[in-house]
The first five atom37 places (N, CA, C, CB, O) and aatype in JSON, in Angstrom:
{
  "aatype": [12, 15, 15, 1, 10, 10, 10, 9, 0, 0, 16, 0, 0, 16, 0, 19, 0, 10, 7, 7, 4, 2, 16, 19, 8, 11, 2, 9, 7, 5, 3, 3, 14, 7, 13, 7, 6, 0, 0, 11, 18, 3, 0, 0, 10, 5, 9, 9, 2, 14, 0, 14, 19, 18, 0, 6, 7, 7, 0, 5, 14, 7, 6, 2, 7, 3, 11, 7, 0, 5, 0, 19, 11, 1, 18, 1, 16, 3, 5, 19, 11, 11, 10, 6, 16, 12, 5, 16, 16, 7, 16, 15, 7, 15, 15, 7, 15, 16, 14, 1],
  "atom_mask": [
    [1, 1, 1, 1, 1],
    [1, 1, 1, 1, 1],
    [1, 1, 1, 1, 1],
    [1, 1, 1, 1, 1],
    [1, 1, 1, 1, 1],
    [1, 1, 1, 1, 1],
    [1, 1, 1, 1, 1],
    [1, 1, 1, 1, 1],
    [1, 1, 1, 1, 1],
    [1, 1, 1, 1, 1],
    [1, 1, 1, 1, 1],
    [1, 1, 1, 1, 1],
    [1, 1, 1, 1, 1],
    [1, 1, 1, 1, 1],
    [1, 1, 1, 1, 1],
    [1, 1, 1, 1, 1],
    [1, 1, 1, 1, 1],
    [1, 1, 1, 1, 1],
    [1, 1, 1, 0, 1],
    [1, 1, 1, 0, 1],
    [1, 1, 1, 1, 1],
    [1, 1, 1, 1, 1],
    [1, 1, 1, 1, 1],
    [1, 1, 1, 1, 1],
    [1, 1, 1, 1, 1],
    [1, 1, 1, 1, 1],
    [1, 1, 1, 1, 1],
    [1, 1, 1, 1, 1],
    [1, 1, 1, 0, 1],
    [1, 1, 1, 1, 1],
    [1, 1, 1, 1, 1],
    [1, 1, 1, 1, 1],
    [1, 1, 1, 1, 1],
    [1, 1, 1, 0, 1],
    [1, 1, 1, 1, 1],
    [1, 1, 1, 0, 1],
    [1, 1, 1, 1, 1],
    [1, 1, 1, 1, 1],
    [1, 1, 1, 1, 1],
    [1, 1, 1, 1, 1],
    [1, 1, 1, 1, 1],
    [1, 1, 1, 1, 1],
    [1, 1, 1, 1, 1],
    [1, 1, 1, 1, 1],
    [1, 1, 1, 1, 1],
    [1, 1, 1, 1, 1],
    [1, 1, 1, 1, 1],
    [1, 1, 1, 1, 1],
    [1, 1, 1, 1, 1],
    [1, 1, 1, 1, 1],
    [1, 1, 1, 1, 1],
    [1, 1, 1, 1, 1],
    [1, 1, 1, 1, 1],
    [1, 1, 1, 1, 1],
    [1, 1, 1, 1, 1],
    [1, 1, 1, 1, 1],
    [1, 1, 1, 0, 1],
    [1, 1, 1, 0, 1],
    [1, 1, 1, 1, 1],
    [1, 1, 1, 1, 1],
    [1, 1, 1, 1, 1],
    [1, 1, 1, 0, 1],
    [1, 1, 1, 1, 1],
    [1, 1, 1, 1, 1],
    [1, 1, 1, 0, 1],
    [1, 1, 1, 1, 1],
    [1, 1, 1, 1, 1],
    [1, 1, 1, 0, 1],
    [1, 1, 1, 1, 1],
    [1, 1, 1, 1, 1],
    [1, 1, 1, 1, 1],
    [1, 1, 1, 1, 1],
    [1, 1, 1, 1, 1],
    [1, 1, 1, 1, 1],
    [1, 1, 1, 1, 1],
    [1, 1, 1, 1, 1],
    [1, 1, 1, 1, 1],
    [1, 1, 1, 1, 1],
    [1, 1, 1, 1, 1],
    [1, 1, 1, 1, 1],
    [1, 1, 1, 1, 1],
    [1, 1, 1, 1, 1],
    [1, 1, 1, 1, 1],
    [1, 1, 1, 1, 1],
    [1, 1, 1, 1, 1],
    [1, 1, 1, 1, 1],
    [1, 1, 1, 1, 1],
    [1, 1, 1, 1, 1],
    [1, 1, 1, 1, 1],
    [1, 1, 1, 0, 1],
    [1, 1, 1, 1, 1],
    [1, 1, 1, 1, 1],
    [1, 1, 1, 0, 1],
    [1, 1, 1, 1, 1],
    [1, 1, 1, 1, 1],
    [1, 1, 1, 0, 1],
    [1, 1, 1, 1, 1],
    [1, 1, 1, 1, 1],
    [1, 1, 1, 1, 1],
    [1, 1, 1, 1, 1]
  ],
  "atom_positions": [
    [[-23.69, -0.17, 56.29], [-24.37, 0.83, 55.54], [-23.37, 1.76, 54.87], [-25.3, 1.61, 56.42], [-23.57, 2.14, 53.72]],
    [[-22.29, 2.14, 55.57], [-21.32, 3.07, 55.01], [-20.53, 2.42, 53.87], [-20.37, 3.57, 56.1], [-20.17, 3.11, 52.91]],
    [[-20.26, 1.12, 53.95], [-19.54, 0.45, 52.87], [-20.41, 0.36, 51.62], [-19.09, -0.96, 53.31], [-19.92, 0.45, 50.49]],
    [[-21.72, 0.19, 51.83], [-22.66, 0.14, 50.71], [-22.75, 1.52, 50.04], [-24.06, -0.32, 51.19], [-22.79, 1.62, 48.81]],
    [[-22.79, 2.56, 50.85], [-22.84, 3.92, 50.33], [-21.54, 4.26, 49.61], [-23.09, 4.92, 51.47], [-21.56, 4.93, 48.58]],
    [[-20.42, 3.79, 50.14], [-19.12, 4.02, 49.51], [-19.05, 3.31, 48.16], [-17.99, 3.54, 50.41], [-18.51, 3.87, 47.21]],
    [[-19.58, 2.1, 48.06], [-19.61, 1.34, 46.81], [-20.47, 2.05, 45.77], [-20.14, -0.08, 47.07], [-20.08, 2.12, 44.6]],
    [[-21.6, 2.56, 46.16], [-22.49, 3.29, 45.24], [-21.81, 4.57, 44.75], [-23.84, 3.62, 45.92], [-21.89, 4.9, 43.57]],
    [[-21.15, 5.27, 45.66], [-20.46, 6.51, 45.28], [-19.31, 6.22, 44.32], [-19.94, 7.23, 46.53], [-19.1, 6.97, 43.37]],
    [[-18.56, 5.15, 44.57], [-17.44, 4.79, 43.69], [-17.95, 4.38, 42.31], [-16.62, 3.64, 44.32], [-17.34, 4.73, 41.3]],
    [[-19.05, 3.65, 42.26], [-19.63, 3.24, 40.98], [-20.11, 4.45, 40.2], [-20.79, 2.26, 41.2], [-19.89, 4.54, 38.99]],
    [[-20.75, 5.39, 40.87], [-21.23, 6.6, 40.2], [-20.06, 7.43, 39.69], [-22.09, 7.43, 41.16], [-20.13, 7.98, 38.59]],
    [[-18.99, 7.54, 40.47], [-17.82, 8.33, 40.05], [-17.16, 7.69, 38.83], [-16.8, 8.44, 41.22], [-16.71, 8.39, 37.92]],
    [[-17.1, 6.36, 38.82], [-16.51, 5.65, 37.68], [-17.35, 5.87, 36.43], [-16.39, 4.15, 37.99], [-16.8, 6.1, 35.35]],
    [[-18.66, 5.8, 36.56], [-19.55, 6.01, 35.41], [-19.4, 7.41, 34.85], [-21.0, 5.75, 35.81], [-19.41, 7.6, 33.63]],
    [[-19.27, 8.4, 35.72], [-19.11, 9.79, 35.27], [-17.74, 9.95, 34.59], [-19.24, 10.77, 36.48], [-17.64, 10.61, 33.56]],
    [[-16.71, 9.34, 35.15], [-15.37, 9.46, 34.59], [-15.28, 8.8, 33.22], [-14.34, 8.86, 35.53], [-14.65, 9.33, 32.31]],
    [[-15.9, 7.65, 33.08], [-15.85, 6.92, 31.81], [-16.81, 7.49, 30.78], [-16.14, 5.46, 32.03], [-16.71, 7.15, 29.6]],
    [[-17.72, 8.31, 31.19], [-18.66, 8.92, 30.25], [-17.96, 9.81, 29.24], [0.0, 0.0, 0.0], [-18.44, 9.97, 28.12]],
    [[-16.84, 10.38, 29.6], [-16.09, 11.22, 28.69], [-15.28, 10.43, 27.68], [0.0, 0.0, 0.0], [-14.73, 11.02, 26.75]],
    [[-15.18, 9.12, 27.83], [-14.41, 8.29, 26.92], [-15.24, 7.75, 25.77], [-13.79, 7.14, 27.68], [-14.75, 6.93, 24.99]],
    [[-16.45, 8.17, 25.66], [-17.32, 7.67, 24.6], [-16.82, 8.19, 23.26], [-18.79, 8.09, 24.85], [-16.85, 9.4, 23.01]],
    [[-16.37, 7.29, 22.39], [-15.83, 7.69, 21.09], [-16.77, 7.33, 19.96], [-14.48, 7.06, 20.85], [-16.38, 7.43, 18.8]],
    [[-17.97, 6.92, 20.26], [-18.92, 6.56, 19.21], [-19.36, 7.83, 18.51], [-20.15, 5.79, 19.79], [-19.84, 8.77, 19.14]],
    [[-19.19, 7.85, 17.21], [-19.57, 9.01, 16.4], [-20.3, 8.47, 15.19], [-18.31, 9.88, 15.99], [-19.73, 7.69, 14.42]],
    [[-21.51, 8.88, 15.0], [-22.34, 8.31, 13.94], [-21.99, 8.82, 12.55], [-23.78, 8.6, 14.22], [-22.34, 8.18, 11.56]],
    [[-21.3, 9.95, 12.45], [-21.03, 10.56, 11.15], [-19.54, 10.57, 10.82], [-21.57, 11.96, 11.12], [-19.04, 11.55, 10.27]],
    [[-18.83, 9.5, 11.15], [-17.4, 9.46, 10.87], [-17.2, 9.51, 9.36], [-16.74, 8.18, 11.48], [-17.82, 8.74, 8.62]],
    [[-16.34, 10.39, 8.91], [-16.05, 10.54, 7.49], [-17.0, 11.48, 6.78], [0.0, 0.0, 0.0], [-16.76, 11.82, 5.62]],
    [[-18.07, 11.9, 7.43], [-19.02, 12.81, 6.8], [-18.77, 14.25, 7.23], [-20.44, 12.4, 7.14], [-19.43, 15.17, 6.73]],
    [[-17.84, 14.46, 8.14], [-17.54, 15.81, 8.6], [-16.86, 16.62, 7.5], [-16.64, 15.76, 9.85], [-17.15, 17.81, 7.34]],
    [[-15.98, 15.99, 6.75], [-15.22, 16.67, 5.72], [-15.28, 15.83, 4.45], [-13.74, 16.92, 6.16], [-14.88, 14.66, 4.49]],
    [[-15.76, 16.36, 3.34], [-15.86, 15.56, 2.12], [-14.49, 15.13, 1.59], [-16.58, 16.35, 1.06], [-14.41, 14.17, 0.82]],
    [[-13.42, 15.81, 1.98], [-12.08, 15.44, 1.53], [-11.35, 14.52, 2.49], [0.0, 0.0, 0.0], [-10.15, 14.29, 2.34]],
    [[-12.07, 13.99, 3.48], [-11.45, 13.12, 4.49], [-10.85, 11.88, 3.82], [-12.49, 12.71, 5.57], [-11.56, 11.15, 3.13]],
    [[-9.57, 11.64, 4.0], [-8.89, 10.47, 3.46], [-8.28, 10.69, 2.09], [0.0, 0.0, 0.0], [-7.64, 9.78, 1.56]],
    [[-8.45, 11.86, 1.51], [-7.92, 12.11, 0.17], [-6.4, 12.11, 0.14], [-8.43, 13.44, -0.35], [-5.81, 11.66, -0.84]],
    [[-5.75, 12.59, 1.18], [-4.29, 12.61, 1.21], [-3.73, 11.2, 1.18], [-3.79, 13.36, 2.45], [-2.75, 10.93, 0.48]],
    [[-4.33, 10.29, 1.93], [-3.86, 8.91, 1.94], [-4.1, 8.25, 0.58], [-4.57, 8.1, 3.05], [-3.25, 7.51, 0.1]],
    [[-5.25, 8.53, -0.04], [-5.53, 7.97, -1.37], [-4.55, 8.52, -2.41], [-6.97, 8.29, -1.8], [-4.09, 7.77, -3.27]],
    [[-4.23, 9.8, -2.33], [-3.3, 10.41, -3.26], [-1.91, 9.8, -3.09], [-3.24, 11.93, -3.04], [-1.25, 9.48, -4.08]],
    [[-1.46, 9.64, -1.84], [-0.14, 9.07, -1.59], [-0.06, 7.63, -2.1], [0.18, 9.11, -0.09], [0.97, 7.22, -2.65]],
    [[-1.13, 6.86, -1.94], [-1.14, 5.48, -2.44], [-1.09, 5.48, -3.96], [-2.39, 4.73, -1.94], [-0.39, 4.65, -4.55]],
    [[-1.81, 6.38, -4.62], [-1.82, 6.44, -6.07], [-0.44, 6.79, -6.61], [-2.85, 7.45, -6.56], [-0.06, 6.3, -7.68]],
    [[0.32, 7.62, -5.91], [1.67, 7.96, -6.34], [2.61, 6.76, -6.3], [2.23, 9.08, -5.48], [3.57, 6.7, -7.06]],
    [[2.33, 5.81, -5.43], [3.22, 4.67, -5.26], [2.84, 3.48, -6.12], [3.25, 4.26, -3.83], [3.59, 2.51, -6.19]],
    [[1.69, 3.52, -6.78], [1.26, 2.42, -7.63], [1.79, 2.67, -9.03], [-0.3, 2.26, -7.64], [1.45, 3.67, -9.65]],
    [[2.63, 1.77, -9.53], [3.24, 1.96, -10.84], [2.19, 1.85, -11.93], [4.35, 0.93, -11.07], [2.04, 2.77, -12.74]],
    [[1.47, 0.77, -11.97], [0.47, 0.57, -12.99], [-0.67, -0.23, -12.37], [1.06, -0.16, -14.25], [-0.51, -1.42, -12.12]],
    [[-1.8, 0.4, -12.12], [-2.89, -0.31, -11.44], [-3.55, -1.38, -12.3], [-3.93, 0.69, -11.0], [-4.23, -2.25, -11.76]],
    [[-3.37, -1.35, -13.63], [-3.96, -2.35, -14.52], [-2.89, -2.83, -15.5], [-5.19, -1.78, -15.29], [-2.94, -2.48, -16.68]],
    [[-1.92, -3.62, -15.02], [-0.82, -4.02, -15.89], [-1.28, -4.99, -16.98], [0.28, -4.66, -15.07], [-2.24, -5.74, -16.8]],
    [[-0.58, -4.96, -18.1], [-0.83, -5.89, -19.21], [0.36, -6.84, -19.22], [-1.01, -5.14, -20.6], [1.51, -6.4, -19.35]],
    [[0.1, -8.12, -19.1], [1.17, -9.11, -19.04], [1.43, -9.69, -20.42], [0.82, -10.22, -18.05], [0.5, -9.89, -21.21]],
    [[2.69, -9.96, -20.72], [3.07, -10.52, -22.01], [2.52, -11.94, -22.16], [4.6, -10.53, -22.16], [2.45, -12.71, -21.2]],
    [[2.13, -12.26, -23.38], [1.62, -13.61, -23.65], [2.76, -14.6, -23.46], [1.01, -13.71, -25.09], [3.85, -14.4, -23.99]],
    [[2.51, -15.66, -22.73], [3.53, -16.66, -22.45], [4.41, -16.3, -21.27], [0.0, 0.0, 0.0], [5.25, -17.1, -20.86]],
    [[4.24, -15.12, -20.72], [5.03, -14.71, -19.56], [4.37, -15.17, -18.27], [0.0, 0.0, 0.0], [3.27, -15.72, -18.28]],
    [[5.06, -14.95, -17.18], [4.52, -15.33, -15.88], [3.31, -14.45, -15.56], [5.6, -15.21, -14.76], [3.34, -13.23, -15.78]],
    [[2.27, -15.05, -15.06], [1.04, -14.35, -14.72], [0.86, -14.38, -13.2], [-0.2, -14.99, -15.44], [1.33, -15.32, -12.55]],
    [[0.2, -13.4, -12.64], [-0.03, -13.42, -11.19], [-0.83, -14.66, -10.78], [-0.78, -12.15, -10.75], [-1.83, -15.0, -11.43]],
    [[-0.41, -15.31, -9.75], [-1.13, -16.46, -9.24], [-0.7, -17.79, -9.83], [0.0, 0.0, 0.0], [-1.26, -18.82, -9.48]],
    [[0.28, -17.78, -10.72], [0.73, -19.06, -11.28], [1.47, -19.85, -10.22], [1.62, -18.84, -12.52], [1.87, -19.31, -9.19]],
    [[1.67, -21.13, -10.48], [2.2, -22.0, -9.44], [3.72, -22.1, -9.42], [1.64, -23.35, -9.6], [4.26, -22.84, -8.6]],
    [[4.43, -21.39, -10.28], [5.89, -21.4, -10.2], [6.58, -22.27, -11.22], [0.0, 0.0, 0.0], [7.8, -22.38, -11.17]],
    [[5.84, -22.89, -12.15], [6.49, -23.73, -13.17], [7.45, -22.91, -14.02], [5.43, -24.4, -14.06], [8.55, -23.37, -14.32]],
    [[7.05, -21.72, -14.42], [7.92, -20.87, -15.23], [9.17, -20.47, -14.46], [7.17, -19.62, -15.71], [10.25, -20.38, -15.04]],
    [[9.03, -20.22, -13.19], [10.18, -19.89, -12.36], [11.12, -21.07, -12.23], [0.0, 0.0, 0.0], [12.34, -20.9, -12.27]],
    [[10.58, -22.26, -12.06], [11.4, -23.46, -11.96], [12.16, -23.71, -13.26], [10.53, -24.69, -11.6], [13.32, -24.12, -13.24]],
    [[11.49, -23.47, -14.4], [12.16, -23.63, -15.7], [13.29, -22.62, -15.85], [11.15, -23.48, -16.85], [14.35, -22.95, -16.4]],
    [[13.08, -21.4, -15.39], [14.12, -20.38, -15.46], [15.32, -20.75, -14.6], [13.56, -19.01, -15.03], [16.46, -20.54, -15.01]],
    [[15.1, -21.29, -13.42], [16.19, -21.72, -12.55], [16.97, -22.86, -13.21], [15.65, -22.16, -11.17], [18.19, -22.9, -13.15]],
    [[16.24, -23.77, -13.84], [16.89, -24.9, -14.53], [17.78, -24.38, -15.67], [15.83, -25.9, -15.08], [18.9, -24.85, -15.84]],
    [[17.27, -23.41, -16.44], [18.07, -22.83, -17.52], [19.3, -22.14, -16.95], [17.24, -21.84, -18.36], [20.39, -22.22, -17.53]],
    [[19.15, -21.45, -15.85], [20.27, -20.75, -15.22], [21.34, -21.74, -14.77], [19.78, -19.91, -14.03], [22.53, -21.52, -14.99]],
    [[20.91, -22.82, -14.16], [21.87, -23.81, -13.64], [22.58, -24.57, -14.75], [21.17, -24.8, -12.74], [23.71, -25.02, -14.57]],
    [[21.94, -24.7, -15.9], [22.57, -25.43, -17.03], [23.2, -24.46, -18.02], [21.52, -26.3, -17.74], [23.58, -24.88, -19.12]],
    [[23.33, -23.18, -17.66], [23.94, -22.14, -18.49], [23.27, -22.02, -19.85], [25.42, -22.43, -18.67], [23.94, -21.88, -20.87]],
    [[21.95, -22.07, -19.87], [21.17, -21.9, -21.09], [20.18, -20.75, -20.92], [20.42, -23.22, -21.46], [19.02, -20.84, -21.33]],
    [[20.65, -19.67, -20.32], [19.8, -18.52, -20.03], [19.38, -17.85, -21.33], [20.53, -17.52, -19.11], [20.18, -17.72, -22.26]],
    [[18.13, -17.43, -21.4], [17.63, -16.74, -22.57], [18.34, -15.39, -22.72], [16.1, -16.54, -22.49], [18.68, -14.75, -21.72]],
    [[18.56, -14.97, -23.96], [19.16, -13.68, -24.21], [18.16, -12.57, -23.87], [19.63, -13.56, -25.68], [16.96, -12.72, -24.08]],
    [[18.66, -11.5, -23.35], [17.81, -10.36, -23.02], [17.43, -9.62, -24.29], [18.51, -9.41, -22.04], [18.23, -9.47, -25.21]],
    [[16.19, -9.16, -24.33], [15.75, -8.32, -25.44], [16.07, -6.88, -25.06], [14.22, -8.52, -25.73], [15.73, -6.43, -23.97]],
    [[16.72, -6.18, -25.97], [17.02, -4.79, -25.7], [16.01, -3.91, -26.41], [18.46, -4.44, -26.13], [15.56, -4.22, -27.52]],
    [[15.67, -2.83, -25.78], [14.77, -1.88, -26.41], [15.22, -0.48, -26.04], [13.29, -2.13, -25.97], [15.79, -0.24, -24.98]],
    [[14.95, 0.44, -26.94], [15.3, 1.82, -26.68], [14.08, 2.5, -26.09], [15.79, 2.53, -27.98], [13.0, 2.46, -26.68]],
    [[14.25, 3.13, -24.94], [13.12, 3.74, -24.27], [12.98, 5.22, -24.55], [13.22, 3.53, -22.81], [11.9, 5.79, -24.38]],
    [[14.06, 5.86, -24.98], [14.0, 7.28, -25.29], [14.68, 7.53, -26.61], [14.65, 8.11, -24.18], [15.57, 6.78, -27.02]],
    [[14.26, 8.58, -27.27], [14.91, 8.95, -28.52], [16.17, 9.74, -28.24], [0.0, 0.0, 0.0], [16.34, 10.28, -27.15]],
    [[17.07, 9.79, -29.22], [18.3, 10.56, -29.04], [18.01, 12.0, -29.41], [19.46, 9.99, -29.89], [17.29, 12.28, -30.36]],
    [[18.57, 12.88, -28.66], [18.41, 14.3, -28.95], [19.69, 15.01, -28.56], [17.19, 14.9, -28.2], [20.42, 14.56, -27.68]],
    [[19.95, 16.1, -29.21], [21.14, 16.9, -28.9], [20.91, 17.72, -27.66], [0.0, 0.0, 0.0], [19.77, 18.05, -27.33]],
    [[21.96, 18.05, -26.98], [21.82, 18.89, -25.8], [22.03, 20.34, -26.18], [22.82, 18.47, -24.7], [22.82, 20.64, -27.07]],
    [[21.34, 21.22, -25.52], [21.44, 22.64, -25.83], [22.38, 23.36, -24.85], [20.06, 23.28, -25.79], [22.64, 24.55, -25.0]],
    [[22.87, 22.63, -23.88], [23.76, 23.25, -22.88], [25.2, 23.19, -23.31], [0.0, 0.0, 0.0], [25.54, 22.54, -24.3]],
    [[26.05, 23.84, -22.58], [27.46, 23.82, -22.88], [28.11, 22.61, -22.23], [28.14, 25.11, -22.42], [27.6, 22.07, -21.25]],
    [[29.22, 22.19, -22.79], [29.94, 21.04, -22.27], [30.79, 21.47, -21.08], [30.83, 20.4, -23.37], [31.54, 22.44, -21.18]],
    [[30.68, 20.77, -19.95], [31.51, 21.14, -18.77], [32.99, 20.87, -19.04], [31.04, 20.35, -17.51], [33.34, 19.91, -19.72]],
    [[33.83, 21.71, -18.52], [35.28, 21.55, -18.73], [35.98, 21.18, -17.47], [35.9, 22.8, -19.29], [37.2, 21.0, -17.47]]
  ]
}
């Protein structure tokens, strides 16, 4: 009888102790309308261009690597394409003094 009573008491104590571990919350994310905004902002800062425009004839996402294989072949046979140069900023004079 005492072992049965001890088992019931231990089960009840365990149930009471684990009752505080209940993490179910029905309104997760509804507590604060700005919840998660910091993570979204940080991700947006790290994305260079979310909708890139790819050059016609250039490598496209998901291609099978034929263009890459052709580039390696050109590299190995010393027939690499010339780089196209472009100017990204205009020239302007500086308004500061020249360091000496």
